[in-house]
mmCIF file of the N, C-alpha and C atoms, coordinates in Angstrom:
data_MODEL
# 
_entry.id   MODEL 
# 
loop_
_atom_site.group_PDB 
_atom_site.id 
_atom_site.type_symbol 
_atom_site.label_atom_id 
_atom_site.label_alt_id 
_atom_site.label_comp_id 
_atom_site.label_asym_id 
_atom_site.label_entity_id 
_atom_site.label_seq_id 
_atom_site.pdbx_PDB_ins_code 
_atom_site.Cartn_x 
_atom_site.Cartn_y 
_atom_site.Cartn_z 
_atom_site.occupancy 
_atom_site.B_iso_or_equiv 
_atom_site.pdbx_formal_charge 
_atom_site.auth_seq_id 
_atom_site.auth_comp_id 
_atom_site.auth_asym_id 
_atom_site.auth_atom_id 
_atom_site.pdbx_PDB_model_num 
ATOM 1   N N  . MET A 1 1  ? 0.666   0.124   -5.665  1.00 0.00 ? 1  MET A N  1 
ATOM 2   C CA . MET A 1 1  ? 0.709   -1.286  -5.340  1.00 0.00 ? 1  MET A CA 1 
ATOM 3   C C  . MET A 1 1  ? -0.633  -1.685  -4.736  1.00 0.00 ? 1  MET A C  1 
ATOM 4   N N  . ILE A 1 2  ? -1.100  -2.867  -5.113  1.00 0.00 ? 2  ILE A N  1 
ATOM 5   C CA . ILE A 1 2  ? -2.342  -3.405  -4.560  1.00 0.00 ? 2  ILE A CA 1 
ATOM 6   C C  . ILE A 1 2  ? -1.991  -4.289  -3.377  1.00 0.00 ? 2  ILE A C  1 
ATOM 7   N N  . ARG A 1 3  ? -2.742  -4.147  -2.312  1.00 0.00 ? 3  ARG A N  1 
ATOM 8   C CA . ARG A 1 3  ? -2.519  -4.963  -1.112  1.00 0.00 ? 3  ARG A CA 1 
ATOM 9   C C  . ARG A 1 3  ? -3.728  -5.870  -0.912  1.00 0.00 ? 3  ARG A C  1 
ATOM 10  N N  . ILE A 1 4  ? -3.460  -7.173  -0.775  1.00 0.00 ? 4  ILE A N  1 
ATOM 11  C CA . ILE A 1 4  ? -4.512  -8.152  -0.512  1.00 0.00 ? 4  ILE A CA 1 
ATOM 12  C C  . ILE A 1 4  ? -4.252  -8.718  0.877   1.00 0.00 ? 4  ILE A C  1 
ATOM 13  N N  . VAL A 1 5  ? -5.258  -8.689  1.729   1.00 0.00 ? 5  VAL A N  1 
ATOM 14  C CA . VAL A 1 5  ? -5.118  -9.170  3.100   1.00 0.00 ? 5  VAL A CA 1 
ATOM 15  C C  . VAL A 1 5  ? -5.550  -10.636 3.156   1.00 0.00 ? 5  VAL A C  1 
ATOM 16  N N  . ALA A 1 6  ? -4.645  -11.494 3.613   1.00 0.00 ? 6  ALA A N  1 
ATOM 17  C CA . ALA A 1 6  ? -4.922  -12.924 3.691   1.00 0.00 ? 6  ALA A CA 1 
ATOM 18  C C  . ALA A 1 6  ? -5.654  -13.261 4.990   1.00 0.00 ? 6  ALA A C  1 
ATOM 19  N N  . THR A 1 7  ? -6.488  -14.287 4.912   1.00 0.00 ? 7  THR A N  1 
ATOM 20  C CA . THR A 1 7  ? -7.168  -14.780 6.109   1.00 0.00 ? 7  THR A CA 1 
ATOM 21  C C  . THR A 1 7  ? -6.179  -15.584 6.949   1.00 0.00 ? 7  THR A C  1 
ATOM 22  N N  . ALA A 1 8  ? -6.550  -15.899 8.162   1.00 0.00 ? 8  ALA A N  1 
ATOM 23  C CA . ALA A 1 8  ? -5.689  -16.700 9.040   1.00 0.00 ? 8  ALA A CA 1 
ATOM 24  C C  . ALA A 1 8  ? -5.390  -18.058 8.416   1.00 0.00 ? 8  ALA A C  1 
ATOM 25  N N  . GLU A 1 9  ? -6.382  -18.672 7.784   1.00 0.00 ? 9  GLU A N  1 
ATOM 26  C CA . GLU A 1 9  ? -6.184  -19.978 7.147   1.00 0.00 ? 9  GLU A CA 1 
ATOM 27  C C  . GLU A 1 9  ? -5.236  -19.871 5.960   1.00 0.00 ? 9  GLU A C  1 
ATOM 28  N N  . GLN A 1 10 ? -5.367  -18.823 5.175   1.00 0.00 ? 10 GLN A N  1 
ATOM 29  C CA . GLN A 1 10 ? -4.465  -18.619 4.040   1.00 0.00 ? 10 GLN A CA 1 
ATOM 30  C C  . GLN A 1 10 ? -3.034  -18.393 4.517   1.00 0.00 ? 10 GLN A C  1 
ATOM 31  N N  . ILE A 1 11 ? -2.872  -17.647 5.587   1.00 0.00 ? 11 ILE A N  1 
ATOM 32  C CA . ILE A 1 11 ? -1.535  -17.415 6.145   1.00 0.00 ? 11 ILE A CA 1 
ATOM 33  C C  . ILE A 1 11 ? -0.929  -18.727 6.628   1.00 0.00 ? 11 ILE A C  1 
ATOM 34  N N  . ARG A 1 12 ? -1.737  -19.578 7.264   1.00 0.00 ? 12 ARG A N  1 
ATOM 35  C CA . ARG A 1 12 ? -1.255  -20.882 7.713   1.00 0.00 ? 12 ARG A CA 1 
ATOM 36  C C  . ARG A 1 12 ? -0.758  -21.702 6.529   1.00 0.00 ? 12 ARG A C  1 
ATOM 37  N N  . GLN A 1 13 ? -1.538  -21.724 5.451   1.00 0.00 ? 13 GLN A N  1 
ATOM 38  C CA . GLN A 1 13 ? -1.144  -22.481 4.264   1.00 0.00 ? 13 GLN A CA 1 
ATOM 39  C C  . GLN A 1 13 ? 0.128   -21.917 3.641   1.00 0.00 ? 13 GLN A C  1 
ATOM 40  N N  . LEU A 1 14 ? 0.235   -20.608 3.582   1.00 0.00 ? 14 LEU A N  1 
ATOM 41  C CA . LEU A 1 14 ? 1.439   -19.976 3.035   1.00 0.00 ? 14 LEU A CA 1 
ATOM 42  C C  . LEU A 1 14 ? 2.670   -20.329 3.870   1.00 0.00 ? 14 LEU A C  1 
ATOM 43  N N  . ASN A 1 15 ? 2.525   -20.291 5.183   1.00 0.00 ? 15 ASN A N  1 
ATOM 44  C CA . ASN A 1 15 ? 3.648   -20.590 6.072   1.00 0.00 ? 15 ASN A CA 1 
ATOM 45  C C  . ASN A 1 15 ? 4.074   -22.044 6.013   1.00 0.00 ? 15 ASN A C  1 
ATOM 46  N N  . GLU A 1 16 ? 3.137   -22.946 5.720   1.00 0.00 ? 16 GLU A N  1 
ATOM 47  C CA . GLU A 1 16 ? 3.450   -24.372 5.671   1.00 0.00 ? 16 GLU A CA 1 
ATOM 48  C C  . GLU A 1 16 ? 3.964   -24.822 4.303   1.00 0.00 ? 16 GLU A C  1 
ATOM 49  N N  . ALA A 1 17 ? 3.806   -23.988 3.299   1.00 0.00 ? 17 ALA A N  1 
ATOM 50  C CA . ALA A 1 17 ? 4.189   -24.377 1.942   1.00 0.00 ? 17 ALA A CA 1 
ATOM 51  C C  . ALA A 1 17 ? 5.694   -24.538 1.821   1.00 0.00 ? 17 ALA A C  1 
ATOM 52  N N  . ASN A 1 18 ? 6.093   -25.568 1.092   1.00 0.00 ? 18 ASN A N  1 
ATOM 53  C CA . ASN A 1 18 ? 7.523   -25.763 0.824   1.00 0.00 ? 18 ASN A CA 1 
ATOM 54  C C  . ASN A 1 18 ? 7.756   -25.903 -0.676  1.00 0.00 ? 18 ASN A C  1 
ATOM 55  N N  . GLU A 1 19 ? 6.818   -25.402 -1.450  1.00 0.00 ? 19 GLU A N  1 
ATOM 56  C CA . GLU A 1 19 ? 6.940   -25.400 -2.899  1.00 0.00 ? 19 GLU A CA 1 
ATOM 57  C C  . GLU A 1 19 ? 6.176   -24.203 -3.444  1.00 0.00 ? 19 GLU A C  1 
ATOM 58  N N  . LEU A 1 20 ? 6.019   -24.118 -4.753  1.00 0.00 ? 20 LEU A N  1 
ATOM 59  C CA . LEU A 1 20 ? 5.267   -23.016 -5.345  1.00 0.00 ? 20 LEU A CA 1 
ATOM 60  C C  . LEU A 1 20 ? 3.836   -23.007 -4.833  1.00 0.00 ? 20 LEU A C  1 
ATOM 61  N N  . ILE A 1 21 ? 3.285   -21.830 -4.733  1.00 0.00 ? 21 ILE A N  1 
ATOM 62  C CA . ILE A 1 21 ? 1.898   -21.658 -4.283  1.00 0.00 ? 21 ILE A CA 1 
ATOM 63  C C  . ILE A 1 21 ? 1.119   -21.058 -5.444  1.00 0.00 ? 21 ILE A C  1 
ATOM 64  N N  . GLU A 1 22 ? 0.084   -21.757 -5.884  1.00 0.00 ? 22 GLU A N  1 
ATOM 65  C CA . GLU A 1 22 ? -0.747  -21.274 -6.978  1.00 0.00 ? 22 GLU A CA 1 
ATOM 66  C C  . GLU A 1 22 ? -1.945  -20.527 -6.392  1.00 0.00 ? 22 GLU A C  1 
ATOM 67  N N  . ILE A 1 23 ? -2.191  -19.321 -6.882  1.00 0.00 ? 23 ILE A N  1 
ATOM 68  C CA . ILE A 1 23 ? -3.328  -18.514 -6.456  1.00 0.00 ? 23 ILE A CA 1 
ATOM 69  C C  . ILE A 1 23 ? -4.382  -18.609 -7.559  1.00 0.00 ? 23 ILE A C  1 
ATOM 70  N N  . VAL A 1 24 ? -5.605  -19.034 -7.185  1.00 0.00 ? 24 VAL A N  1 
ATOM 71  C CA . VAL A 1 24 ? -6.688  -19.200 -8.153  1.00 0.00 ? 24 VAL A CA 1 
ATOM 72  C C  . VAL A 1 24 ? -7.938  -18.474 -7.673  1.00 0.00 ? 24 VAL A C  1 
ATOM 73  N N  . ASP A 1 25 ? -8.851  -18.198 -8.615  1.00 0.00 ? 25 ASP A N  1 
ATOM 74  C CA . ASP A 1 25 ? -10.137 -17.615 -8.220  1.00 0.00 ? 25 ASP A CA 1 
ATOM 75  C C  . ASP A 1 25 ? -11.116 -18.735 -7.885  1.00 0.00 ? 25 ASP A C  1 
ATOM 76  N N  . GLU A 1 26 ? -12.366 -18.371 -7.616  1.00 0.00 ? 26 GLU A N  1 
ATOM 77  C CA . GLU A 1 26 ? -13.356 -19.367 -7.186  1.00 0.00 ? 26 GLU A CA 1 
ATOM 78  C C  . GLU A 1 26 ? -13.691 -20.395 -8.261  1.00 0.00 ? 26 GLU A C  1 
ATOM 79  N N  . THR A 1 27 ? -13.346 -20.109 -9.529  1.00 0.00 ? 27 THR A N  1 
ATOM 80  C CA . THR A 1 27 ? -13.599 -21.070 -10.606 1.00 0.00 ? 27 THR A CA 1 
ATOM 81  C C  . THR A 1 27 ? -12.375 -21.940 -10.908 1.00 0.00 ? 27 THR A C  1 
ATOM 82  N N  . GLY A 1 28 ? -11.269 -21.669 -10.215 1.00 0.00 ? 28 GLY A N  1 
ATOM 83  C CA . GLY A 1 28 ? -10.045 -22.426 -10.455 1.00 0.00 ? 28 GLY A CA 1 
ATOM 84  C C  . GLY A 1 28 ? -9.110  -21.774 -11.457 1.00 0.00 ? 28 GLY A C  1 
ATOM 85  N N  . LYS A 1 29 ? -9.483  -20.628 -11.992 1.00 0.00 ? 29 LYS A N  1 
ATOM 86  C CA . LYS A 1 29 ? -8.632  -19.911 -12.950 1.00 0.00 ? 29 LYS A CA 1 
ATOM 87  C C  . LYS A 1 29 ? -7.389  -19.402 -12.236 1.00 0.00 ? 29 LYS A C  1 
ATOM 88  N N  . ARG A 1 30 ? -6.232  -19.703 -12.801 1.00 0.00 ? 30 ARG A N  1 
ATOM 89  C CA . ARG A 1 30 ? -4.968  -19.282 -12.200 1.00 0.00 ? 30 ARG A CA 1 
ATOM 90  C C  . ARG A 1 30 ? -4.811  -17.777 -12.274 1.00 0.00 ? 30 ARG A C  1 
ATOM 91  N N  . LEU A 1 31 ? -4.534  -17.178 -11.127 1.00 0.00 ? 31 LEU A N  1 
ATOM 92  C CA . LEU A 1 31 ? -4.307  -15.741 -11.051 1.00 0.00 ? 31 LEU A CA 1 
ATOM 93  C C  . LEU A 1 31 ? -2.821  -15.426 -10.939 1.00 0.00 ? 31 LEU A C  1 
ATOM 94  N N  . GLY A 1 32 ? -2.080  -16.345 -10.375 1.00 0.00 ? 32 GLY A N  1 
ATOM 95  C CA . GLY A 1 32 ? -0.654  -16.126 -10.216 1.00 0.00 ? 32 GLY A CA 1 
ATOM 96  C C  . GLY A 1 32 ? -0.017  -17.227 -9.402  1.00 0.00 ? 32 GLY A C  1 
ATOM 97  N N  . VAL A 1 33 ? 1.286   -17.122 -9.259  1.00 0.00 ? 33 VAL A N  1 
ATOM 98  C CA . VAL A 1 33 ? 2.059   -18.100 -8.501  1.00 0.00 ? 33 VAL A CA 1 
ATOM 99  C C  . VAL A 1 33 ? 2.992   -17.342 -7.572  1.00 0.00 ? 33 VAL A C  1 
ATOM 100 N N  . VAL A 1 34 ? 3.129   -17.841 -6.357  1.00 0.00 ? 34 VAL A N  1 
ATOM 101 C CA . VAL A 1 34 ? 4.029   -17.246 -5.374  1.00 0.00 ? 34 VAL A CA 1 
ATOM 102 C C  . VAL A 1 34 ? 5.104   -18.272 -5.060  1.00 0.00 ? 34 VAL A C  1 
ATOM 103 N N  . ALA A 1 35 ? 6.337   -17.841 -5.073  1.00 0.00 ? 35 ALA A N  1 
ATOM 104 C CA . ALA A 1 35 ? 7.446   -18.722 -4.726  1.00 0.00 ? 35 ALA A CA 1 
ATOM 105 C C  . ALA A 1 35 ? 8.041   -18.252 -3.401  1.00 0.00 ? 35 ALA A C  1 
ATOM 106 N N  . ARG A 1 36 ? 8.334   -19.203 -2.543  1.00 0.00 ? 36 ARG A N  1 
ATOM 107 C CA . ARG A 1 36 ? 8.955   -18.816 -1.282  1.00 0.00 ? 36 ARG A CA 1 
ATOM 108 C C  . ARG A 1 36 ? 10.441  -18.526 -1.525  1.00 0.00 ? 36 ARG A C  1 
ATOM 109 N N  . GLU A 1 37 ? 11.054  -17.848 -0.578  1.00 0.00 ? 37 GLU A N  1 
ATOM 110 C CA . GLU A 1 37 ? 12.465  -17.506 -0.715  1.00 0.00 ? 37 GLU A CA 1 
ATOM 111 C C  . GLU A 1 37 ? 13.331  -18.756 -0.650  1.00 0.00 ? 37 GLU A C  1 
ATOM 112 N N  . VAL A 1 38 ? 14.424  -18.730 -1.375  1.00 0.00 ? 38 VAL A N  1 
ATOM 113 C CA . VAL A 1 38 ? 15.389  -19.822 -1.332  1.00 0.00 ? 38 VAL A CA 1 
ATOM 114 C C  . VAL A 1 38 ? 16.297  -19.580 -0.125  1.00 0.00 ? 38 VAL A C  1 
ATOM 115 N N  . ASP A 1 39 ? 16.540  -20.642 0.645   1.00 0.00 ? 39 ASP A N  1 
ATOM 116 C CA . ASP A 1 39 ? 17.442  -20.478 1.786   1.00 0.00 ? 39 ASP A CA 1 
ATOM 117 C C  . ASP A 1 39 ? 18.667  -21.377 1.608   1.00 0.00 ? 39 ASP A C  1 
ATOM 118 N N  . LEU A 1 40 ? 19.581  -21.329 2.547   1.00 0.00 ? 40 LEU A N  1 
ATOM 119 C CA . LEU A 1 40 ? 20.828  -22.091 2.441   1.00 0.00 ? 40 LEU A CA 1 
ATOM 120 C C  . LEU A 1 40 ? 20.582  -23.589 2.373   1.00 0.00 ? 40 LEU A C  1 
ATOM 121 N N  . GLU A 1 41 ? 19.552  -24.078 3.044   1.00 0.00 ? 41 GLU A N  1 
ATOM 122 C CA . GLU A 1 41 ? 19.238  -25.508 2.989   1.00 0.00 ? 41 GLU A CA 1 
ATOM 123 C C  . GLU A 1 41 ? 18.799  -25.908 1.587   1.00 0.00 ? 41 GLU A C  1 
ATOM 124 N N  . ASP A 1 42 ? 18.041  -25.063 0.920   1.00 0.00 ? 42 ASP A N  1 
ATOM 125 C CA . ASP A 1 42 ? 17.644  -25.335 -0.465  1.00 0.00 ? 42 ASP A CA 1 
ATOM 126 C C  . ASP A 1 42 ? 18.871  -25.431 -1.365  1.00 0.00 ? 42 ASP A C  1 
ATOM 127 N N  . ILE A 1 43 ? 19.806  -24.541 -1.172  1.00 0.00 ? 43 ILE A N  1 
ATOM 128 C CA . ILE A 1 43 ? 21.031  -24.540 -1.975  1.00 0.00 ? 43 ILE A CA 1 
ATOM 129 C C  . ILE A 1 43 ? 21.840  -25.800 -1.703  1.00 0.00 ? 43 ILE A C  1 
ATOM 130 N N  . ARG A 1 44 ? 21.941  -26.201 -0.444  1.00 0.00 ? 44 ARG A N  1 
ATOM 131 C CA . ARG A 1 44 ? 22.672  -27.418 -0.101  1.00 0.00 ? 44 ARG A CA 1 
ATOM 132 C C  . ARG A 1 44 ? 22.046  -28.637 -0.774  1.00 0.00 ? 44 ARG A C  1 
ATOM 133 N N  . ILE A 1 45 ? 20.724  -28.728 -0.727  1.00 0.00 ? 45 ILE A N  1 
ATOM 134 C CA . ILE A 1 45 ? 20.016  -29.852 -1.346  1.00 0.00 ? 45 ILE A CA 1 
ATOM 135 C C  . ILE A 1 45 ? 20.254  -29.860 -2.863  1.00 0.00 ? 45 ILE A C  1 
ATOM 136 N N  . ALA A 1 46 ? 20.164  -28.704 -3.484  1.00 0.00 ? 46 ALA A N  1 
ATOM 137 C CA . ALA A 1 46 ? 20.372  -28.614 -4.933  1.00 0.00 ? 46 ALA A CA 1 
ATOM 138 C C  . ALA A 1 46 ? 21.782  -29.044 -5.311  1.00 0.00 ? 46 ALA A C  1 
ATOM 139 N N  . ARG A 1 47 ? 22.761  -28.616 -4.555  1.00 0.00 ? 47 ARG A N  1 
ATOM 140 C CA . ARG A 1 47 ? 24.151  -29.005 -4.854  1.00 0.00 ? 47 ARG A CA 1 
ATOM 141 C C  . ARG A 1 47 ? 24.352  -30.508 -4.686  1.00 0.00 ? 47 ARG A C  1 
ATOM 142 N N  . THR A 1 48 ? 23.739  -31.081 -3.662  1.00 0.00 ? 48 THR A N  1 
ATOM 143 C CA . THR A 1 48 ? 23.840  -32.528 -3.450  1.00 0.00 ? 48 THR A CA 1 
ATOM 144 C C  . THR A 1 48 ? 23.221  -33.278 -4.618  1.00 0.00 ? 48 THR A C  1 
ATOM 145 N N  . ARG A 1 49 ? 22.076  -32.827 -5.067  1.00 0.00 ? 49 ARG A N  1 
ATOM 146 C CA . ARG A 1 49 ? 21.407  -33.490 -6.195  1.00 0.00 ? 49 ARG A CA 1 
ATOM 147 C C  . ARG A 1 49 ? 22.200  -33.352 -7.478  1.00 0.00 ? 49 ARG A C  1 
ATOM 148 N N  . LEU A 1 50 ? 22.841  -32.197 -7.680  1.00 0.00 ? 50 LEU A N  1 
ATOM 149 C CA . LEU A 1 50 ? 23.648  -32.013 -8.882  1.00 0.00 ? 50 LEU A CA 1 
ATOM 150 C C  . LEU A 1 50 ? 24.844  -32.968 -8.920  1.00 0.00 ? 50 LEU A C  1 
ATOM 151 N N  . LYS A 1 51 ? 25.378  -33.304 -7.761  1.00 0.00 ? 51 LYS A N  1 
ATOM 152 C CA . LYS A 1 51 ? 26.530  -34.208 -7.690  1.00 0.00 ? 51 LYS A CA 1 
ATOM 153 C C  . LYS A 1 51 ? 26.141  -35.666 -7.891  1.00 0.00 ? 51 LYS A C  1 
ATOM 154 N N  . SER A 1 52 ? 24.854  -35.985 -7.775  1.00 0.00 ? 52 SER A N  1 
ATOM 155 C CA . SER A 1 52 ? 24.420  -37.372 -7.893  1.00 0.00 ? 52 SER A CA 1 
ATOM 156 C C  . SER A 1 52 ? 24.480  -37.828 -9.351  1.00 0.00 ? 52 SER A C  1 
ATOM 157 N N  . ASP A 1 53 ? 24.436  -39.127 -9.534  1.00 0.00 ? 53 ASP A N  1 
ATOM 158 C CA . ASP A 1 53 ? 24.455  -39.682 -10.890 1.00 0.00 ? 53 ASP A CA 1 
ATOM 159 C C  . ASP A 1 53 ? 23.057  -40.095 -11.341 1.00 0.00 ? 53 ASP A C  1 
ATOM 160 N N  . GLN A 1 54 ? 22.043  -39.556 -10.690 1.00 0.00 ? 54 GLN A N  1 
ATOM 161 C CA . GLN A 1 54 ? 20.677  -39.865 -11.070 1.00 0.00 ? 54 GLN A CA 1 
ATOM 162 C C  . GLN A 1 54 ? 20.367  -39.271 -12.441 1.00 0.00 ? 54 GLN A C  1 
ATOM 163 N N  . PRO A 1 55 ? 19.514  -39.955 -13.221 1.00 0.00 ? 55 PRO A N  1 
ATOM 164 C CA . PRO A 1 55 ? 19.148  -39.414 -14.536 1.00 0.00 ? 55 PRO A CA 1 
ATOM 165 C C  . PRO A 1 55 ? 18.396  -38.089 -14.381 1.00 0.00 ? 55 PRO A C  1 
ATOM 166 N N  . ARG A 1 56 ? 18.583  -37.217 -15.350 1.00 0.00 ? 56 ARG A N  1 
ATOM 167 C CA . ARG A 1 56 ? 17.934  -35.908 -15.327 1.00 0.00 ? 56 ARG A CA 1 
ATOM 168 C C  . ARG A 1 56 ? 17.116  -35.722 -16.597 1.00 0.00 ? 56 ARG A C  1 
ATOM 169 N N  . LEU A 1 57 ? 16.099  -34.905 -16.502 1.00 0.00 ? 57 LEU A N  1 
ATOM 170 C CA . LEU A 1 57 ? 15.292  -34.551 -17.662 1.00 0.00 ? 57 LEU A CA 1 
ATOM 171 C C  . LEU A 1 57 ? 15.627  -33.132 -18.087 1.00 0.00 ? 57 LEU A C  1 
ATOM 172 N N  . SER A 1 58 ? 15.596  -32.905 -19.387 1.00 0.00 ? 58 SER A N  1 
ATOM 173 C CA . SER A 1 58 ? 15.809  -31.546 -19.883 1.00 0.00 ? 58 SER A CA 1 
ATOM 174 C C  . SER A 1 58 ? 14.545  -30.725 -19.641 1.00 0.00 ? 58 SER A C  1 
ATOM 175 N N  . TYR A 1 59 ? 14.676  -29.436 -19.757 1.00 0.00 ? 59 TYR A N  1 
ATOM 176 C CA . TYR A 1 59 ? 13.532  -28.537 -19.607 1.00 0.00 ? 59 TYR A CA 1 
ATOM 177 C C  . TYR A 1 59 ? 12.454  -28.890 -20.631 1.00 0.00 ? 59 TYR A C  1 
ATOM 178 N N  . ALA A 1 60 ? 12.878  -29.161 -21.870 1.00 0.00 ? 60 ALA A N  1 
ATOM 179 C CA . ALA A 1 60 ? 11.930  -29.517 -22.929 1.00 0.00 ? 60 ALA A CA 1 
ATOM 180 C C  . ALA A 1 60 ? 11.202  -30.816 -22.595 1.00 0.00 ? 60 ALA A C  1 
ATOM 181 N N  . GLU A 1 61 ? 11.898  -31.785 -22.032 1.00 0.00 ? 61 GLU A N  1 
ATOM 182 C CA . GLU A 1 61 ? 11.263  -33.049 -21.657 1.00 0.00 ? 61 GLU A CA 1 
ATOM 183 C C  . GLU A 1 61 ? 10.225  -32.846 -20.551 1.00 0.00 ? 61 GLU A C  1 
ATOM 184 N N  . VAL A 1 62 ? 10.543  -32.000 -19.595 1.00 0.00 ? 62 VAL A N  1 
ATOM 185 C CA . VAL A 1 62 ? 9.593   -31.709 -18.517 1.00 0.00 ? 62 VAL A CA 1 
ATOM 186 C C  . VAL A 1 62 ? 8.361   -31.019 -19.077 1.00 0.00 ? 62 VAL A C  1 
ATOM 187 N N  . LEU A 1 63 ? 8.550   -30.027 -19.940 1.00 0.00 ? 63 LEU A N  1 
ATOM 188 C CA . LEU A 1 63 ? 7.412   -29.325 -20.548 1.00 0.00 ? 63 LEU A CA 1 
ATOM 189 C C  . LEU A 1 63 ? 6.553   -30.281 -21.367 1.00 0.00 ? 63 LEU A C  1 
ATOM 190 N N  . ASP A 1 64 ? 7.192   -31.153 -22.126 1.00 0.00 ? 64 ASP A N  1 
ATOM 191 C CA . ASP A 1 64 ? 6.456   -32.128 -22.925 1.00 0.00 ? 64 ASP A CA 1 
ATOM 192 C C  . ASP A 1 64 ? 5.613   -33.024 -22.017 1.00 0.00 ? 64 ASP A C  1 
ATOM 193 N N  . HIS A 1 65 ? 6.183   -33.475 -20.930 1.00 0.00 ? 65 HIS A N  1 
ATOM 194 C CA . HIS A 1 65 ? 5.454   -34.319 -19.988 1.00 0.00 ? 65 HIS A CA 1 
ATOM 195 C C  . HIS A 1 65 ? 4.254   -33.566 -19.401 1.00 0.00 ? 65 HIS A C  1 
ATOM 196 N N  . LEU A 1 66 ? 4.452   -32.314 -19.020 1.00 0.00 ? 66 LEU A N  1 
ATOM 197 C CA . LEU A 1 66 ? 3.372   -31.524 -18.446 1.00 0.00 ? 66 LEU A CA 1 
ATOM 198 C C  . LEU A 1 66 ? 2.254   -31.283 -19.462 1.00 0.00 ? 66 LEU A C  1 
ATOM 199 N N  . HIS A 1 67 ? 2.613   -31.051 -20.716 1.00 0.00 ? 67 HIS A N  1 
ATOM 200 C CA . HIS A 1 67 ? 1.601   -30.862 -21.759 1.00 0.00 ? 67 HIS A CA 1 
ATOM 201 C C  . HIS A 1 67 ? 0.789   -32.144 -21.968 1.00 0.00 ? 67 HIS A C  1 
ATOM 202 N N  . ARG A 1 68 ? 1.459   -33.290 -21.912 1.00 0.00 ? 68 ARG A N  1 
ATOM 203 C CA . ARG A 1 68 ? 0.757   -34.560 -22.064 1.00 0.00 ? 68 ARG A CA 1 
ATOM 204 C C  . ARG A 1 68 ? -0.208  -34.794 -20.898 1.00 0.00 ? 68 ARG A C  1 
ATOM 205 N N  . LEU A 1 69 ? 0.127   -34.329 -19.701 1.00 0.00 ? 69 LEU A N  1 
ATOM 206 C CA . LEU A 1 69 ? -0.763  -34.478 -18.566 1.00 0.00 ? 69 LEU A CA 1 
ATOM 207 C C  . LEU A 1 69 ? -2.034  -33.647 -18.735 1.00 0.00 ? 69 LEU A C  1 
ATOM 208 N N  . GLU A 1 70 ? -1.932  -32.522 -19.409 1.00 0.00 ? 70 GLU A N  1 
ATOM 209 C CA . GLU A 1 70 ? -3.084  -31.642 -19.622 1.00 0.00 ? 70 GLU A CA 1 
ATOM 210 C C  . GLU A 1 70 ? -4.015  -32.151 -20.709 1.00 0.00 ? 70 GLU A C  1 
ATOM 211 N N  . THR A 1 71 ? -3.510  -32.981 -21.604 1.00 0.00 ? 71 THR A N  1 
ATOM 212 C CA . THR A 1 71 ? -4.304  -33.487 -22.722 1.00 0.00 ? 71 THR A CA 1 
ATOM 213 C C  . THR A 1 71 ? -5.169  -34.651 -22.255 1.00 0.00 ? 71 THR A C  1 
ATOM 214 N N  . PRO A 1 72 ? -6.493  -34.550 -22.489 1.00 0.00 ? 72 PRO A N  1 
ATOM 215 C CA . PRO A 1 72 ? -7.401  -35.634 -22.042 1.00 0.00 ? 72 PRO A CA 1 
ATOM 216 C C  . PRO A 1 72 ? -7.204  -36.929 -22.798 1.00 0.00 ? 72 PRO A C  1 
# 
């Protein structure tokens, strides 16, 4: 296993994150993504949202939207 030691500033950012964390090199190239653990509050929020009557997008619709954002 490879161990990477984070700086104090990186640890602060990791601790404050409430969504996915993208790890990039100095040129912006994506190296990986870190997801924080799901807790009971996350599950409660997800269940509440599932019960709502708000419109939802399919996975394919979300991917299509993201691809359109990348296209100049």
